[in-house]
C-alpha distance (Angstrom), angle and dihedral (degrees) to the residues before:
residue distance angle dihedral
M1 . . .
H2 3.83 . .
V3 3.85 118.8 .
C4 3.72 121.3 -170.2
G5 3.78 126.0 -135.5
W6 3.86 131.2 38.9
H7 3.72 122.1 -4.7
Q8 3.84 111.5 -110.4
G9 3.74 89.2 -121.4
L10 3.75 91.0 60.2
A11 3.78 93.0 48.1
A12 3.75 89.3 55.9
G13 3.75 91.9 59.6
A14 3.90 121.9 -141.6
F15 3.70 111.6 -25.8
N16 3.93 141.6 159.5
A17 3.74 122.4 -153.9
Y18 3.79 116.6 -149.2
R19 3.79 135.8 -174.9
I20 3.74 113.6 -145.3
G21 3.81 106.9 -171.8
R22 3.94 102.7 -54.4
R23 3.79 91.0 -20.8
R24 3.75 125.5 96.7
V25 3.80 122.0 -156.0
V26 3.80 135.6 177.5
F27 3.86 121.8 -146.8
R28 3.86 109.7 -156.1
E29 3.80 128.1 -165.1
S30 3.69 125.8 -160.2
L31 3.72 138.4 168.8
T32 3.62 94.0 -89.7
G33 3.82 102.8 33.5
S34 3.70 148.6 -50.8
T35 3.80 143.2 -82.1
I36 3.60 136.6 -166.7
T37 4.01 116.8 -151.4
D38 3.79 133.1 -177.2
R39 3.77 95.1 179.9
P40 3.80 105.4 131.4
E41 3.66 98.1 -135.7
E42 3.83 91.7 53.4
V43 3.73 94.4 43.9
T44 3.74 92.0 48.1
A45 3.92 88.9 50.5
H46 3.74 91.8 53.1
V47 3.78 95.6 43.2
H48 3.84 89.3 51.9
A49 3.74 91.2 51.4
C50 3.63 92.3 51.5
E51 3.86 91.8 46.9
H52 3.88 89.7 49.1
L53 3.83 90.1 52.2
R54 3.75 92.6 49.8
A55 3.81 92.8 48.0
R56 3.90 92.1 51.3
A57 3.77 95.1 40.9
A58 3.77 120.9 108.8
S59 3.75 118.0 -111.4
P60 3.89 117.5 -96.2
A61 3.85 90.4 -105.2
A62 3.78 92.1 50.2
S63 3.71 91.9 45.8
L64 3.79 92.1 53.4
D65 3.79 88.2 47.2
L66 3.83 91.0 55.2
I67 3.81 92.2 45.4
D68 3.79 90.1 50.1
S69 3.79 93.0 47.3
A70 3.86 90.0 49.6
R71 3.83 89.5 49.1
S72 3.87 94.2 50.9
A73 3.81 91.0 48.6
L74 3.74 93.0 50.3
C75 3.82 91.9 45.5
L76 3.76 90.0 49.9
E77 3.83 90.9 49.0
L78 3.74 92.1 49.0
R79 3.89 91.9 50.1
N80 3.64 91.3 49.2
S81 3.79 91.0 51.1
W82 3.73 94.3 49.4
S83 3.82 94.9 49.1
G84 3.69 90.8 57.7
């Protein structure tokens, strides 16, 4: 299913999920501060967002190809703008 709009991982902001022994915690950062939570429903939501991002992400090779294509296009654009 395709859903338009922001990806759920972006809405959560920057976060890291940790396992400390049997306990899972999430460290969240925002514009105005940070929080640590071990509430199961919040940890689960963050872990699912991360898993979803990983599942949808391009492979490392495809990511490098994309970066190289963007670099080549930018370099060509810069060369053309310098030549006049």
